[in-house]
N, C-alpha and C positions, 0 to 999 in steps of 0.2 A: 461435328466438332465436339471433342471431349472436354474442352476447357469450359469452366463455369462462365456464364455470360458476364458476370460482374468482374471476372478476372481477365477477360480477353484483351482489353487495352493494355494492361500491364504486361501480359504475356507477349504481346506483339512488340512492346517496347524492349523487353528483355531479349527477344529474338533479334531485334535490330541491333542491340548492343553486341550480341555475339557475332552478327554479320560484320560489324565494324571492328572485330578482333578484340573486344573487351571481355574480360573475365566476368561471369555472373555468379555471384556467391550468395547463398542463402535466400534465393528468390523463392517466394511461396505463391502457390496458386492451387485451385481445386480442379481435380479431374473427375469425370463421371465414370462410375463403374458399370459393369454389365447390368446390375440390378436397378440402375437409375440413381443410386445414391452417389454422393461425392466424397472424395477423400482429399484431405489437404496434403500436398507434397512440398517438400523443401528441396530446391535444386541447387547443385553446384555444377557449373558448366564452364568448360575451357575450350575456346575455339582453337583449332589447329589449322590456321589459315593456309599454310603451305600444302597440307594434305586435303584441304577443303572438307574438313571433318570437324565435328563437335563432339567432345567427350562430356557426357552428362551423367550425373549420379543424382537420383531422387530418393528421398527418405520420407516415409509416411509419418506425418506429424499430426494426424487427425486427433489422436487422443490428447496430445499436448494442447491443441487448439480448444478442445472441449473443456479441459481443466482450466485453461486461461479464461474462457468464457464464464465458467462457473465461479471462478475467483472474482472476476469483475462484477458479476451479479451479486455475490455475497458481500463484496465491499460496498456496493450501492445500497443494498438492504441495510447494512450496518450504519452507513452514513444517514440514510433516511430516518432510521430509528433514533440514532444519537442526536441528530439535529432537531428532532421533535420533542425530546425529553425536556421537562421543566427543571430537571436536576442537572447539576454540572457533572460532566463525564470527561475523564482524561485518561490518556495512556502515556506512560513514562517508561523509558528503557533504562533499566539499571546498568546494563552493559555499556551503552553509549553515554549515559547520564544526560539524556535529552528527552524533552517532551515530544511525543509522537503525534498526539492529537488532543485537542480540547474542543468541546462542543460550544455552540453559541450561548447556552445557559451559563457557562463559566463567566462570561463577561457581565451578565446581569447580576450574578451572585457575588462575585469577587470584586467587580468594579474595574478590573484591568482588561485591556484588550487582549485577545488571544495572541496577536502578533507580539505584543510587549512580553507576554509570558514565555512565548517560544524563544525570544531573544535573551531573556533573563530568567531561566528556570530556577535559579537559586533564590530569586525574590519571593517565591512562594513561602519559604520559611520565614523570611523577613516580615511578611504580612501577619504572621501569628503573634498574638498578644504575648508580651514578654513573660507573663506569669504562666503561660501554657507552652512556651517554646521548648523548654528542656524536656518536659513530659512527652510531647509529640515527637520530637527528634529522637529521644531515647526509644520510644515505641517503634519507630521506623527502623532504627538500627538493630534492635533486638528481634523484631518480628517481620522483617522485610520479605521473608520467604513463605509466610503463612497469612491467611486472611485475618483481618481484625477491623473493629469499629473504634472510632475515637471522636470525641467532641472537643472542640476548642474554639477560641474566639479569634477573629481577624479584624484588623483595621482596614477598611476600604479606603481608596484614595480620597474620597470626600470626607474622611474623618469618622464616619459612622463605625460603631463597633457592631459586629455581626457574629452570631453563633453559627458554627459549621458542624455538621455531623458527617464524617467521612467514613465510607465503607471501602476498605482497601482489599483488593484481590490481586495477588501477584500473578503475572502471566509467566508460565514456565515454557522453556524451550523443549525440543524433542528429547533432551537428556534429563528432563524434569528438574532443571536448574533455574 
């Protein structure tokens, strides 16, 4: 049997679907090579019931699977690091104007839940002390494309005034924008 043991049940199910005359599109499983290694294949199969034939095309997606696995691993490493930091860490998309990520330390420092901030991203500026707002907003407008540090005060929901030191690093896309 060439099919990887973990993929046998799903492969049998896909074959049964073809026998029932159903199209099987982007079905993936692993096939064993001569050297004993496995390759991931993505199948598109069309049953030709009148001719009692199946037309199938397979594409090797092993490299894509490796990249996807590495990306998942990298994301998990980032999450582990970010969630263990005693400092607030956030990711914000200038393009979509949305908060992408806030770590748990954000709640302890700012006093607002991560969920609240995701739903109300503009409230971050409202937390800034009135005497610091113009300076901080101006800095973000003028320097959004370069790294900078800024200190300012915020009012937490419990009324406490808290000093914040923010280190801003813009994340650039593949076009360096």
